[in-house]
All heavy atoms as a GROMACS GRO file, in nm:
protein
  546
    1MET      N    1   0.604   0.349   1.644
    1MET     CA    2   0.546   0.391   1.518
    1MET      C    3   0.559   0.275   1.418
    1MET      O    4   0.665   0.215   1.403
    1MET     CB    5   0.621   0.514   1.466
    1MET     CG    6   0.552   0.581   1.353
    1MET     SD    7   0.633   0.731   1.289
    1MET     CE    8   0.696   0.813   1.432
    2LYS      N    9   0.451   0.245   1.350
    2LYS     CA   10   0.450   0.138   1.250
    2LYS      C   11   0.526   0.181   1.125
    2LYS      O   12   0.525   0.298   1.088
    2LYS     CB   13   0.307   0.106   1.207
    2LYS     CG   14   0.228   0.025   1.304
    2LYS     CD   15   0.095  -0.008   1.239
    2LYS     CE   16   0.007  -0.090   1.326
    2LYS     NZ   17  -0.121  -0.120   1.260
    3SER      N   18   0.585   0.084   1.059
    3SER     CA   19   0.653   0.114   0.934
    3SER      C   20   0.553   0.114   0.818
    3SER      O   21   0.446   0.053   0.827
    3SER     CB   22   0.764   0.013   0.906
    3SER     OG   23   0.709  -0.110   0.865
    4PHE      N   24   0.592   0.178   0.712
    4PHE     CA   25   0.511   0.184   0.590
    4PHE      C   26   0.471   0.044   0.542
    4PHE      O   27   0.358   0.020   0.503
    4PHE     CB   28   0.592   0.258   0.482
    4PHE     CG   29   0.538   0.244   0.345
    4PHE    CD1   30   0.430   0.318   0.305
    4PHE    CD2   31   0.594   0.155   0.255
    4PHE    CE1   32   0.377   0.306   0.178
    4PHE    CE2   33   0.544   0.142   0.128
    4PHE     CZ   34   0.434   0.218   0.090
    5ILE      N   35   0.565  -0.049   0.550
    5ILE     CA   36   0.542  -0.186   0.503
    5ILE      C   37   0.428  -0.251   0.581
    5ILE      O   38   0.338  -0.312   0.522
    5ILE     CB   39   0.673  -0.268   0.517
    5ILE    CG1   40   0.781  -0.210   0.428
    5ILE    CG2   41   0.648  -0.414   0.487
    5ILE    CD1   42   0.921  -0.258   0.462
    6VAL      N   43   0.431  -0.238   0.711
    6VAL     CA   44   0.327  -0.296   0.796
    6VAL      C   45   0.193  -0.227   0.772
    6VAL      O   46   0.088  -0.292   0.765
    6VAL     CB   47   0.367  -0.286   0.946
    6VAL    CG1   48   0.253  -0.329   1.036
    6VAL    CG2   49   0.492  -0.368   0.973
    7ILE      N   50   0.196  -0.097   0.754
    7ILE     CA   51   0.072  -0.020   0.736
    7ILE      C   52   0.000  -0.059   0.608
    7ILE      O   53  -0.122  -0.083   0.610
    7ILE     CB   54   0.101   0.131   0.741
    7ILE    CG1   55   0.144   0.170   0.882
    7ILE    CG2   56  -0.021   0.212   0.696
    7ILE    CD1   57   0.202   0.308   0.896
    8ILE      N   58   0.072  -0.070   0.496
    8ILE     CA   59   0.000  -0.103   0.372
    8ILE      C   60  -0.052  -0.246   0.374
    8ILE      O   61  -0.158  -0.275   0.320
    8ILE     CB   62   0.080  -0.073   0.243
    8ILE    CG1   63   0.208  -0.155   0.234
    8ILE    CG2   64   0.108   0.077   0.231
    8ILE    CD1   65   0.278  -0.145   0.098
    9ARG      N   66   0.021  -0.335   0.441
    9ARG     CA   67  -0.027  -0.473   0.453
    9ARG      C   68  -0.150  -0.479   0.544
    9ARG      O   69  -0.250  -0.542   0.512
    9ARG     CB   70   0.082  -0.565   0.508
    9ARG     CG   71   0.038  -0.712   0.507
    9ARG     CD   72   0.131  -0.804   0.584
    9ARG     NE   73   0.124  -0.770   0.725
    9ARG     CZ   74   0.229  -0.745   0.802
    9ARG    NH1   75   0.352  -0.749   0.753
    9ARG    NH2   76   0.215  -0.715   0.929
   10ASP      N   77  -0.144  -0.408   0.657
   10ASP     CA   78  -0.258  -0.407   0.750
   10ASP      C   79  -0.382  -0.346   0.685
   10ASP      O   80  -0.493  -0.396   0.703
   10ASP     CB   81  -0.223  -0.330   0.878
   10ASP     CG   82  -0.129  -0.408   0.969
   10ASP    OD1   83  -0.106  -0.528   0.944
   10ASP    OD2   84  -0.080  -0.347   1.067
   11LEU      N   85  -0.365  -0.238   0.611
   11LEU     CA   86  -0.479  -0.176   0.543
   11LEU      C   87  -0.543  -0.275   0.445
   11LEU      O   88  -0.665  -0.288   0.440
   11LEU     CB   89  -0.436  -0.050   0.468
   11LEU     CG   90  -0.417   0.077   0.550
   11LEU    CD1   91  -0.348   0.184   0.467
   11LEU    CD2   92  -0.550   0.127   0.603
   12ARG      N   93  -0.460  -0.343   0.369
   12ARG     CA   94  -0.511  -0.440   0.272
   12ARG      C   95  -0.585  -0.553   0.343
   12ARG      O   96  -0.698  -0.586   0.307
   12ARG     CB   97  -0.396  -0.496   0.188
   12ARG     CG   98  -0.442  -0.599   0.086
   12ARG     CD   99  -0.326  -0.653   0.005
   12ARG     NE  100  -0.219  -0.711   0.082
   12ARG     CZ  101  -0.224  -0.832   0.140
   12ARG    NH1  102  -0.332  -0.907   0.129
   12ARG    NH2  103  -0.121  -0.878   0.208
   13GLU      N  104  -0.525  -0.608   0.445
   13GLU     CA  105  -0.586  -0.720   0.516
   13GLU      C  106  -0.713  -0.677   0.590
   13GLU      O  107  -0.812  -0.750   0.592
   13GLU     CB  108  -0.487  -0.783   0.614
   13GLU     CG  109  -0.375  -0.856   0.542
   13GLU     CD  110  -0.267  -0.909   0.636
   13GLU    OE1  111  -0.266  -0.871   0.756
   13GLU    OE2  112  -0.183  -0.988   0.588
   14ASP      N  113  -0.711  -0.558   0.652
   14ASP     CA  114  -0.829  -0.508   0.723
   14ASP      C  115  -0.948  -0.487   0.629
   14ASP      O  116  -1.063  -0.489   0.673
   14ASP     CB  117  -0.798  -0.378   0.796
   14ASP     CG  118  -0.705  -0.398   0.915
   14ASP    OD1  119  -0.683  -0.514   0.956
   14ASP    OD2  120  -0.652  -0.296   0.966
   15ASN      N  121  -0.918  -0.463   0.502
   15ASN     CA  122  -1.024  -0.442   0.402
   15ASN      C  123  -1.053  -0.568   0.322
   15ASN      O  124  -1.122  -0.562   0.220
   15ASN     CB  125  -0.985  -0.325   0.310
   15ASN     CG  126  -1.000  -0.192   0.379
   15ASN    OD1  127  -1.108  -0.136   0.382
   15ASN    ND2  128  -0.893  -0.142   0.438
   16ASP      N  129  -0.999  -0.681   0.368
   16ASP     CA  130  -1.021  -0.811   0.303
   16ASP      C  131  -0.991  -0.808   0.154
   16ASP      O  132  -1.068  -0.860   0.072
   16ASP     CB  133  -1.165  -0.860   0.328
   16ASP     CG  134  -1.194  -0.884   0.474
   16ASP    OD1  135  -1.105  -0.938   0.543
   16ASP    OD2  136  -1.303  -0.848   0.521
   17LYS      N  137  -0.878  -0.748   0.120
   17LYS     CA  138  -0.834  -0.741  -0.019
   17LYS      C  139  -0.712  -0.827  -0.040
   17LYS      O  140  -0.631  -0.847   0.052
   17LYS     CB  141  -0.802  -0.596  -0.059
   17LYS     CG  142  -0.918  -0.500  -0.050
   17LYS     CD  143  -1.028  -0.538  -0.146
   17LYS     CE  144  -1.144  -0.442  -0.138
   17LYS     NZ  145  -1.255  -0.484  -0.220
   18THR      N  146  -0.697  -0.878  -0.160
   18THR     CA  147  -0.578  -0.954  -0.193
   18THR      C  148  -0.473  -0.860  -0.252
   18THR      O  149  -0.505  -0.748  -0.296
   18THR     CB  150  -0.609  -1.064  -0.297
   18THR    OG1  151  -0.650  -1.000  -0.419
   18THR    CG2  152  -0.717  -1.158  -0.247
   19GLN      N  153  -0.350  -0.908  -0.257
   19GLN     CA  154  -0.246  -0.829  -0.322
   19GLN      C  155  -0.282  -0.806  -0.469
   19GLN      O  156  -0.257  -0.698  -0.522
   19GLN     CB  157  -0.111  -0.899  -0.311
   19GLN     CG  158  -0.052  -0.896  -0.174
   19GLN     CD  159   0.085  -0.960  -0.168
   19GLN    OE1  160   0.125  -1.034  -0.257
   19GLN    NE2  161   0.158  -0.932  -0.061
   20LYS      N  162  -0.340  -0.906  -0.532
   20LYS     CA  163  -0.378  -0.895  -0.674
   20LYS      C  164  -0.481  -0.784  -0.693
   20LYS      O  165  -0.471  -0.706  -0.788
   20LYS     CB  166  -0.434  -1.030  -0.722
   20LYS     CG  167  -0.492  -1.027  -0.862
   20LYS     CD  168  -0.386  -1.051  -0.967
   20LYS     CE  169  -0.447  -1.072  -1.104
   20LYS     NZ  170  -0.448  -0.955  -1.188
   21GLU      N  171  -0.580  -0.776  -0.604
   21GLU     CA  172  -0.683  -0.672  -0.617
   21GLU      C  173  -0.622  -0.532  -0.605
   21GLU      O  174  -0.656  -0.442  -0.682
   21GLU     CB  175  -0.791  -0.692  -0.511
   21GLU     CG  176  -0.879  -0.812  -0.536
   21GLU     CD  177  -0.974  -0.840  -0.421
   21GLU    OE1  178  -0.929  -0.840  -0.304
   21GLU    OE2  179  -1.093  -0.864  -0.449
   22ILE      N  180  -0.533  -0.515  -0.510
   22ILE     CA  181  -0.470  -0.384  -0.492
   22ILE      C  182  -0.376  -0.354  -0.609
   22ILE      O  183  -0.373  -0.242  -0.661
   22ILE     CB  184  -0.395  -0.376  -0.357
   22ILE    CG1  185  -0.492  -0.400  -0.241
   22ILE    CG2  186  -0.326  -0.241  -0.342
   22ILE    CD1  187  -0.611  -0.307  -0.235
   23ALA      N  188  -0.303  -0.454  -0.654
   23ALA     CA  189  -0.214  -0.436  -0.769
   23ALA      C  190  -0.293  -0.395  -0.892
   23ALA      O  191  -0.251  -0.304  -0.965
   23ALA     CB  192  -0.136  -0.564  -0.796
   24ASP      N  193  -0.407  -0.459  -0.915
   24ASP     CA  194  -0.492  -0.422  -1.029
   24ASP      C  195  -0.538  -0.277  -1.018
   24ASP      O  196  -0.537  -0.203  -1.116
   24ASP     CB  197  -0.614  -0.514  -1.039
   24ASP     CG  198  -0.579  -0.655  -1.085
   24ASP    OD1  199  -0.467  -0.677  -1.136
   24ASP    OD2  200  -0.665  -0.744  -1.069
   25TYR      N  201  -0.576  -0.236  -0.898
   25TYR     CA  202  -0.619  -0.097  -0.876
   25TYR      C  203  -0.505   0.000  -0.908
   25TYR      O  204  -0.527   0.106  -0.966
   25TYR     CB  205  -0.667  -0.079  -0.732
   25TYR     CG  206  -0.699   0.064  -0.698
   25TYR    CD1  207  -0.818   0.121  -0.741
   25TYR    CD2  208  -0.610   0.143  -0.623
   25TYR    CE1  209  -0.847   0.254  -0.710
   25TYR    CE2  210  -0.639   0.274  -0.593
   25TYR     CZ  211  -0.758   0.329  -0.637
   25TYR     OH  212  -0.788   0.460  -0.608
   26LEU      N  213  -0.384  -0.038  -0.870
   26LEU     CA  214  -0.268   0.050  -0.893
   26LEU      C  215  -0.216   0.041  -1.037
   26LEU      O  216  -0.132   0.122  -1.076
   26LEU     CB  217  -0.156   0.013  -0.796
   26LEU     CG  218  -0.184   0.036  -0.648
   26LEU    CD1  219  -0.067  -0.016  -0.564
   26LEU    CD2  220  -0.212   0.182  -0.618
   27GLY      N  221  -0.262  -0.058  -1.111
   27GLY     CA  222  -0.215  -0.074  -1.248
   27GLY      C  223  -0.077  -0.139  -1.254
   27GLY      O  224   0.003  -0.107  -1.343
   28THR      N  225  -0.050  -0.228  -1.160
   28THR     CA  226   0.077  -0.298  -1.158
   28THR      C  227   0.050  -0.447  -1.140
   28THR      O  228  -0.064  -0.489  -1.142
   28THR     CB  229   0.169  -0.241  -1.046
   28THR    OG1  230   0.300  -0.291  -1.063
   28THR    CG2  231   0.118  -0.270  -0.908
   29THR      N  232   0.155  -0.524  -1.122
   29THR     CA  233   0.137  -0.668  -1.105
   29THR      C  234   0.135  -0.704  -0.956
   29THR      O  235   0.184  -0.628  -0.872
   29THR     CB  236   0.251  -0.747  -1.172
   29THR    OG1  237   0.374  -0.716  -1.105
   29THR    CG2  238   0.261  -0.713  -1.321
   30GLN      N  239   0.085  -0.822  -0.928
   30GLN     CA  240   0.083  -0.872  -0.790
   30GLN      C  241   0.226  -0.887  -0.739
   30GLN      O  242   0.254  -0.858  -0.622
   30GLN     CB  243   0.006  -1.005  -0.783
   30GLN     CG  244  -0.006  -1.062  -0.642
   30GLN     CD  245   0.113  -1.147  -0.601
   30GLN    OE1  246   0.174  -1.215  -0.682
   30GLN    NE2  247   0.147  -1.142  -0.474
   31GLN      N  248   0.317  -0.929  -0.826
   31GLN     CA  249   0.456  -0.948  -0.785
   31GLN      C  250   0.520  -0.815  -0.742
   31GLN      O  251   0.592  -0.810  -0.642
   31GLN     CB  252   0.538  -1.011  -0.898
   31GLN     CG  253   0.501  -1.154  -0.928
   31GLN     CD  254   0.378  -1.168  -1.021
   31GLN    OE1  255   0.326  -1.069  -1.072
   31GLN    NE2  256   0.332  -1.290  -1.039
   32VAL      N  257   0.493  -0.710  -0.818
   32VAL     CA  258   0.549  -0.578  -0.782
   32VAL      C  259   0.488  -0.530  -0.651
   32VAL      O  260   0.559  -0.483  -0.562
   32VAL     CB  261   0.526  -0.476  -0.896
   32VAL    CG1  262   0.558  -0.335  -0.850
   32VAL    CG2  263   0.609  -0.512  -1.018
   33TYR      N  264   0.356  -0.545  -0.637
   33TYR     CA  265   0.292  -0.501  -0.513
   33TYR      C  266   0.345  -0.580  -0.394
   33TYR      O  267   0.369  -0.524  -0.286
   33TYR     CB  268   0.140  -0.512  -0.521
   33TYR     CG  269   0.076  -0.457  -0.396
   33TYR    CD1  270   0.065  -0.320  -0.377
   33TYR    CD2  271   0.038  -0.542  -0.294
   33TYR    CE1  272   0.015  -0.269  -0.258
   33TYR    CE2  273  -0.013  -0.492  -0.175
   33TYR     CZ  274  -0.024  -0.356  -0.159
   33TYR     OH  275  -0.073  -0.305  -0.041
   34SER      N  276   0.367  -0.709  -0.412
   34SER     CA  277   0.421  -0.792  -0.305
   34SER      C  278   0.557  -0.738  -0.260
   34SER      O  279   0.588  -0.736  -0.141
   34SER     CB  280   0.435  -0.937  -0.353
   34SER     OG  281   0.499  -1.015  -0.256
   35ARG      N  282   0.636  -0.694  -0.355
   35ARG     CA  283   0.768  -0.637  -0.322
   35ARG      C  284   0.755  -0.508  -0.242
   35ARG      O  285   0.839  -0.478  -0.157
   35ARG     CB  286   0.850  -0.614  -0.448
   35ARG     CG  287   0.895  -0.744  -0.512
   35ARG     CD  288   0.986  -0.720  -0.632
   35ARG     NE  289   0.996  -0.839  -0.711
   35ARG     CZ  290   0.961  -0.847  -0.839
   35ARG    NH1  291   0.919  -0.741  -0.904
   35ARG    NH2  292   0.972  -0.962  -0.903
   36TYR      N  293   0.649  -0.429  -0.267
   36TYR     CA  294   0.624  -0.310  -0.186
   36TYR      C  295   0.601  -0.352  -0.041
   36TYR      O  296   0.655  -0.292   0.052
   36TYR     CB  297   0.500  -0.233  -0.232
   36TYR     CG  298   0.505  -0.172  -0.370
   36TYR    CD1  299   0.387  -0.139  -0.435
   36TYR    CD2  300   0.624  -0.143  -0.435
   36TYR    CE1  301   0.386  -0.082  -0.561
   36TYR    CE2  302   0.625  -0.086  -0.561
   36TYR     CZ  303   0.505  -0.055  -0.624
   36TYR     OH  304   0.505   0.002  -0.748
   37GLU      N  305   0.516  -0.454  -0.021
   37GLU     CA  306   0.483  -0.498   0.115
   37GLU      C  307   0.602  -0.562   0.186
   37GLU      O  308   0.606  -0.565   0.307
   37GLU     CB  309   0.364  -0.595   0.113
   37GLU     CG  310   0.233  -0.528   0.089
   37GLU     CD  311   0.113  -0.617   0.117
   37GLU    OE1  312   0.130  -0.733   0.161
   37GLU    OE2  313   0.000  -0.570   0.094
   38LYS      N  314   0.696  -0.614   0.111
   38LYS     CA  315   0.817  -0.674   0.170
   38LYS      C  316   0.928  -0.571   0.188
   38LYS      O  317   1.031  -0.601   0.248
   38LYS     CB  318   0.868  -0.788   0.081
   38LYS     CG  319   0.777  -0.907   0.078
   38LYS     CD  320   0.834  -1.012  -0.017
   38LYS     CE  321   0.742  -1.130  -0.033
   38LYS     NZ  322   0.793  -1.224  -0.134
   39GLY      N  323   0.910  -0.452   0.132
   39GLY     CA  324   1.013  -0.350   0.140
   39GLY      C  325   1.126  -0.371   0.041
   39GLY      O  326   1.232  -0.311   0.053
   40GLU      N  327   1.104  -0.457  -0.059
   40GLU     CA  328   1.207  -0.485  -0.158
   40GLU      C  329   1.210  -0.381  -0.271
   40GLU      O  330   1.313  -0.364  -0.334
   40GLU     CB  331   1.185  -0.624  -0.218
   40GLU     CG  332   1.202  -0.735  -0.117
   40GLU     CD  333   1.164  -0.872  -0.170
   40GLU    OE1  334   1.113  -0.882  -0.284
   40GLU    OE2  335   1.184  -0.970  -0.097
   41ASN      N  336   1.098  -0.317  -0.297
   41ASN     CA  337   1.088  -0.212  -0.399
   41ASN      C  338   1.035  -0.085  -0.333
   41ASN      O  339   0.950  -0.092  -0.245
   41ASN     CB  340   0.989  -0.250  -0.510
   41ASN     CG  341   1.045  -0.346  -0.611
   41ASN    OD1  342   1.144  -0.413  -0.587
   41ASN    ND2  343   0.979  -0.354  -0.725
   42GLU      N  344   1.085   0.028  -0.379
   42GLU     CA  345   1.028   0.155  -0.334
   42GLU      C  346   0.898   0.177  -0.409
   42GLU      O  347   0.888   0.150  -0.528
   42GLU     CB  348   1.125   0.270  -0.363
   42GLU     CG  349   1.244   0.269  -0.270
   42GLU     CD  350   1.327   0.395  -0.283
   42GLU    OE1  351   1.274   0.499  -0.324
   42GLU    OE2  352   1.446   0.386  -0.251
   43ILE      N  353   0.800   0.228  -0.337
   43ILE     CA  354   0.670   0.252  -0.398
   43ILE      C  355   0.666   0.393  -0.457
   43ILE      O  356   0.708   0.489  -0.391
   43ILE     CB  357   0.556   0.229  -0.296
   43ILE    CG1  358   0.421   0.238  -0.363
   43ILE    CG2  359   0.568   0.322  -0.179
   43ILE    CD1  360   0.307   0.188  -0.276
   44PRO      N  361   0.622   0.407  -0.581
   44PRO     CA  362   0.616   0.540  -0.642
   44PRO      C  363   0.514   0.630  -0.571
   44PRO      O  364   0.414   0.580  -0.516
   44PRO     CB  365   0.570   0.513  -0.786
   44PRO     CG  366   0.590   0.368  -0.809
   44PRO     CD  367   0.584   0.302  -0.674
   45VAL      N  368   0.538   0.758  -0.574
   45VAL     CA  369   0.448   0.854  -0.511
   45VAL      C  370   0.307   0.840  -0.566
   45VAL      O  371   0.210   0.846  -0.491
   45VAL     CB  372   0.500   0.999  -0.529
   45VAL    CG1  373   0.399   1.100  -0.481
   45VAL    CG2  374   0.632   1.016  -0.456
   46ARG      N  375   0.293   0.814  -0.696
   46ARG     CA  376   0.159   0.802  -0.754
   46ARG      C  377   0.083   0.684  -0.692
   46ARG      O  378  -0.038   0.690  -0.677
   46ARG     CB  379   0.165   0.790  -0.907
   46ARG     CG  380   0.220   0.661  -0.960
   46ARG     CD  381   0.224   0.657  -1.113
   46ARG     NE  382   0.265   0.529  -1.163
   46ARG     CZ  383   0.389   0.486  -1.173
   46ARG    NH1  384   0.489   0.565  -1.136
   46ARG    NH2  385   0.417   0.366  -1.219
   47HIS      N  386   0.154   0.580  -0.653
   47HIS     CA  387   0.089   0.466  -0.588
   47HIS      C  388   0.052   0.498  -0.443
   47HIS      O  389  -0.052   0.454  -0.395
   47HIS     CB  390   0.177   0.342  -0.595
   47HIS     CG  391   0.182   0.281  -0.731
   47HIS    ND1  392   0.262   0.175  -0.762
   47HIS    CD2  393   0.116   0.312  -0.846
   47HIS    CE1  394   0.245   0.143  -0.890
   47HIS    NE2  395   0.157   0.226  -0.943
   48ILE      N  396   0.135   0.575  -0.376
   48ILE     CA  397   0.101   0.619  -0.241
   48ILE      C  398  -0.026   0.703  -0.245
   48ILE      O  399  -0.118   0.682  -0.164
   48ILE     CB  400   0.217   0.698  -0.176
   48ILE    CG1  401   0.337   0.606  -0.154
   48ILE    CG2  402   0.172   0.763  -0.045
   48ILE    CD1  403   0.463   0.678  -0.111
   49ILE      N  404  -0.033   0.795  -0.339
   49ILE     CA  405  -0.152   0.880  -0.352
   49ILE      C  406  -0.275   0.795  -0.383
   49ILE      O  407  -0.382   0.814  -0.323
   49ILE     CB  408  -0.130   0.988  -0.460
   49ILE    CG1  409  -0.023   1.086  -0.414
   49ILE    CG2  410  -0.260   1.060  -0.494
   49ILE    CD1  411   0.030   1.178  -0.522
   50ALA      N  412  -0.260   0.699  -0.472
   50ALA     CA  413  -0.373   0.612  -0.507
   50ALA      C  414  -0.419   0.531  -0.386
   50ALA      O  415  -0.540   0.514  -0.364
   50ALA     CB  416  -0.334   0.520  -0.622
   51LEU      N  417  -0.326   0.481  -0.306
   51LEU     CA  418  -0.362   0.406  -0.186
   51LEU      C  419  -0.433   0.494  -0.084
   51LEU      O  420  -0.528   0.450  -0.018
   51LEU     CB  421  -0.239   0.340  -0.123
   51LEU     CG  422  -0.177   0.226  -0.202
   51LEU    CD1  423  -0.045   0.182  -0.138
   51LEU    CD2  424  -0.273   0.108  -0.212
   52CYS      N  425  -0.390   0.619  -0.072
   52CYS     CA  426  -0.457   0.714   0.018
   52CYS      C  427  -0.603   0.731  -0.023
   52CYS      O  428  -0.693   0.728   0.062
   52CYS     CB  429  -0.388   0.850   0.014
   52CYS     SG  430  -0.225   0.852   0.090
   53LYS      N  431  -0.626   0.748  -0.150
   53LYS     CA  432  -0.763   0.764  -0.200
   53LYS      C  433  -0.843   0.636  -0.183
   53LYS      O  434  -0.959   0.640  -0.142
   53LYS     CB  435  -0.761   0.806  -0.347
   53LYS     CG  436  -0.708   0.946  -0.369
   53LYS     CD  437  -0.702   0.980  -0.516
   53LYS     CE  438  -0.644   1.119  -0.537
   53LYS     NZ  439  -0.632   1.153  -0.680
   54TYR      N  440  -0.781   0.522  -0.212
   54TYR     CA  441  -0.850   0.394  -0.204
   54TYR      C  442  -0.896   0.364  -0.062
   54TYR      O  443  -1.009   0.323  -0.039
   54TYR     CB  444  -0.757   0.284  -0.255
   54TYR     CG  445  -0.822   0.148  -0.265
   54TYR    CD1  446  -0.899   0.115  -0.376
   54TYR    CD2  447  -0.806   0.053  -0.165
   54TYR    CE1  448  -0.959  -0.010  -0.387
   54TYR    CE2  449  -0.866  -0.071  -0.176
   54TYR     CZ  450  -0.942  -0.101  -0.287
   54TYR     OH  451  -1.002  -0.225  -0.297
   55TYR      N  452  -0.806   0.386   0.035
   55TYR     CA  453  -0.837   0.354   0.174
   55TYR      C  454  -0.894   0.473   0.252
   55TYR      O  455  -0.929   0.460   0.369
   55TYR     CB  456  -0.713   0.303   0.246
   55TYR     CG  457  -0.662   0.170   0.194
   55TYR    CD1  458  -0.534   0.158   0.141
   55TYR    CD2  459  -0.741   0.055   0.200
   55TYR    CE1  460  -0.486   0.036   0.096
   55TYR    CE2  461  -0.694  -0.067   0.153
   55TYR     CZ  462  -0.567  -0.076   0.102
   55TYR     OH  463  -0.520  -0.197   0.056
   56ASN      N  464  -0.898   0.590   0.188
   56ASN     CA  465  -0.949   0.712   0.250
   56ASN      C  466  -0.869   0.747   0.376
   56ASN      O  467  -0.925   0.769   0.484
   56ASN     CB  468  -1.098   0.701   0.281
   56ASN     CG  469  -1.160   0.836   0.308
   56ASN    OD1  470  -1.116   0.937   0.256
   56ASN    ND2  471  -1.262   0.837   0.391
   57VAL      N  472  -0.738   0.747   0.361
   57VAL     CA  473  -0.648   0.784   0.470
   57VAL      C  474  -0.548   0.887   0.416
   57VAL      O  475  -0.533   0.905   0.295
   57VAL     CB  476  -0.572   0.662   0.527
   57VAL    CG1  477  -0.668   0.564   0.591
   57VAL    CG2  478  -0.487   0.594   0.422
   58SER      N  479  -0.478   0.952   0.507
   58SER     CA  480  -0.379   1.052   0.466
   58SER      C  481  -0.247   0.986   0.431
   58SER      O  482  -0.217   0.873   0.474
   58SER     CB  483  -0.357   1.153   0.580
   58SER     OG  484  -0.288   1.091   0.687
   59ALA      N  485  -0.167   1.060   0.357
   59ALA     CA  486  -0.031   1.012   0.325
   59ALA      C  487   0.052   1.001   0.453
   59ALA      O  488   0.132   0.909   0.466
   59ALA     CB  489   0.035   1.106   0.225
   60ASP      N  490   0.030   1.092   0.549
   60ASP     CA  491   0.100   1.084   0.676
   60ASP      C  492   0.072   0.949   0.744
   60ASP      O  493   0.161   0.888   0.801
   60ASP     CB  494   0.059   1.197   0.770
   60ASP     CG  495   0.124   1.330   0.736
   60ASP    OD1  496   0.216   1.331   0.653
   60ASP    OD2  497   0.083   1.431   0.794
   61TYR      N  498  -0.051   0.905   0.737
   61TYR     CA  499  -0.087   0.777   0.799
   61TYR      C  500  -0.016   0.662   0.729
   61TYR      O  501   0.047   0.578   0.794
   61TYR     CB  502  -0.238   0.755   0.797
   61TYR     CG  503  -0.277   0.621   0.856
   61TYR    CD1  504  -0.280   0.605   0.994
   61TYR    CD2  505  -0.304   0.513   0.775
   61TYR    CE1  506  -0.310   0.482   1.050
   61TYR    CE2  507  -0.334   0.389   0.829
   61TYR     CZ  508  -0.337   0.374   0.967
   61TYR     OH  509  -0.367   0.252   1.021
   62ILE      N  510  -0.027   0.658   0.596
   62ILE     CA  511   0.036   0.548   0.522
   62ILE      C  512   0.188   0.548   0.541
   62ILE      O  513   0.248   0.442   0.552
   62ILE     CB  514   0.000   0.556   0.372
   62ILE    CG1  515  -0.144   0.506   0.353
   62ILE    CG2  516   0.095   0.475   0.286
   62ILE    CD1  517  -0.187   0.485   0.211
   63LEU      N  518   0.248   0.663   0.551
   63LEU     CA  519   0.393   0.672   0.566
   63LEU      C  520   0.438   0.652   0.711
   63LEU      O  521   0.558   0.654   0.740
   63LEU     CB  522   0.444   0.805   0.512
   63LEU     CG  523   0.423   0.825   0.363
   63LEU    CD1  524   0.462   0.967   0.321
   63LEU    CD2  525   0.500   0.723   0.282
   64GLY      N  526   0.342   0.634   0.802
   64GLY     CA  527   0.376   0.610   0.942
   64GLY      C  528   0.416   0.733   1.020
   64GLY      O  529   0.482   0.723   1.122
   65LEU      N  530   0.374   0.849   0.972
   65LEU     CA  531   0.411   0.974   1.039
   65LEU      C  532   0.304   1.019   1.137
   65LEU      O  533   0.323   1.114   1.211
   65LEU     CB  534   0.433   1.084   0.935
   65LEU     CG  535   0.542   1.053   0.831
   65LEU    CD1  536   0.546   1.162   0.724
   65LEU    CD2  537   0.676   1.039   0.900
   66LYS      N  538   0.191   0.951   1.137
   66LYS     CA  539   0.078   0.994   1.220
   66LYS      C  540   0.018   0.877   1.290
   66LYS      O  541   0.011   0.768   1.240
   66LYS     CB  542  -0.025   1.057   1.127
   66LYS     CG  543  -0.138   1.124   1.193
   66LYS     CD  544  -0.216   1.196   1.085
   66LYS     CE  545  -0.334   1.266   1.143
   66LYS     NZ  546  -0.413   1.330   1.041
   0.00000   0.00000   0.00000
């Protein structure tokens, strides 16, 4: 099972998006988003929900439960 960190990075890369573009969508900085992808910061639930909507995937998928 893939980890959350790998999944959000793979989704971003598969959609040819930069960390800056995703950070702007989430209303945060590129540095903060980078820390999410490195597992250095916990991602808020509101950002998980926003990523689900952005990529049109379930929270189970992003969280690595499916």
